[in-house]
N, C-alpha and C positions, 0 to 999 in steps of 0.2 A: 351576567357577571358577577359573580362577588364582590366586595368590597375588601380588599385586606389591611386596609391602614386602619389600623384599631388605635381607641386613646388608651392610657396608662389608667390602670381599676385607680381609684380615691384612696385619698392617702387616708389611714398609715399605710404603707408600705412595711412587708417585710425584709428584715436584714437575713442573708444566707450565708454560709461559705462562701457561695459566688459573691457577694457584694464584697466581701473581705480581700478577695482575690482581686477582684477587680480597681477595688481603690490600690492597693499594691501596685498593681500592673502599672497606674499612672505614676503611683510614687519612683516607679524603676524609670521610668522614661521621663519623667520631671529631675529626675536628679540623676542620672548620666545619659540619657536620650536613646538607652535600649534596653534591654533587660540582661541584667547579670545573673544568672543563673544562680549562684551559691547567694549572691544579696539577695535574690528575691527569696530563696527557700528559708532564708532566715529569717525575713520579713515574715512571711506564713507562719514560719514554727512561732515570734512572737505575738501572731495573731492565736495562737492555738494556743500557749502560756493564758495569754490575758482572759482569753475566752473560749474555755476545752469543749465548750457546749457546741462548736464551729462541729462540722461533720466532714466527711469522707475524706478531701485532697487534702484538707488543712490536717486534719487528723494524721494523715501517711505522713507530708512532711515533719508536724510536729513531732512527730514519733519516731522517724528517723534521726532527726538532731537532737532528738534528744537519750536517744541509745549511743551515740557518739560514733565516732570511726569516720570511713571515708566515702560520704556521702552527697549527693545521692549516689548507690551503688554504680560501680565502672559500668557493669553491664547495662544499665540504664542510659549513662550515658551515650555508650555505644551506639543505643538505637534508635537515638533522637535525631531528629534531622535539624541543622539549623532553623534561626528565626529568620524568618525576610526581612530584608531589609529596605 
């Protein structure tokens, strides 16, 4: 039987957009006890503006907020499931 417990690789660890998002999720819970979608989107957009090299999700959210309008789009909100409590 394989031992699936792995140790993290030696430092330095790479910073990714997932790292940035995880930090902002923790900040959301620390600030309000839950994730507020609008505030979280603004946090991610701020990360993207500060470092546009972040990819995928940060770029999508940052681009949406930069474009203005009703963000995220209503059809996206309608398709989401509530966060677990």
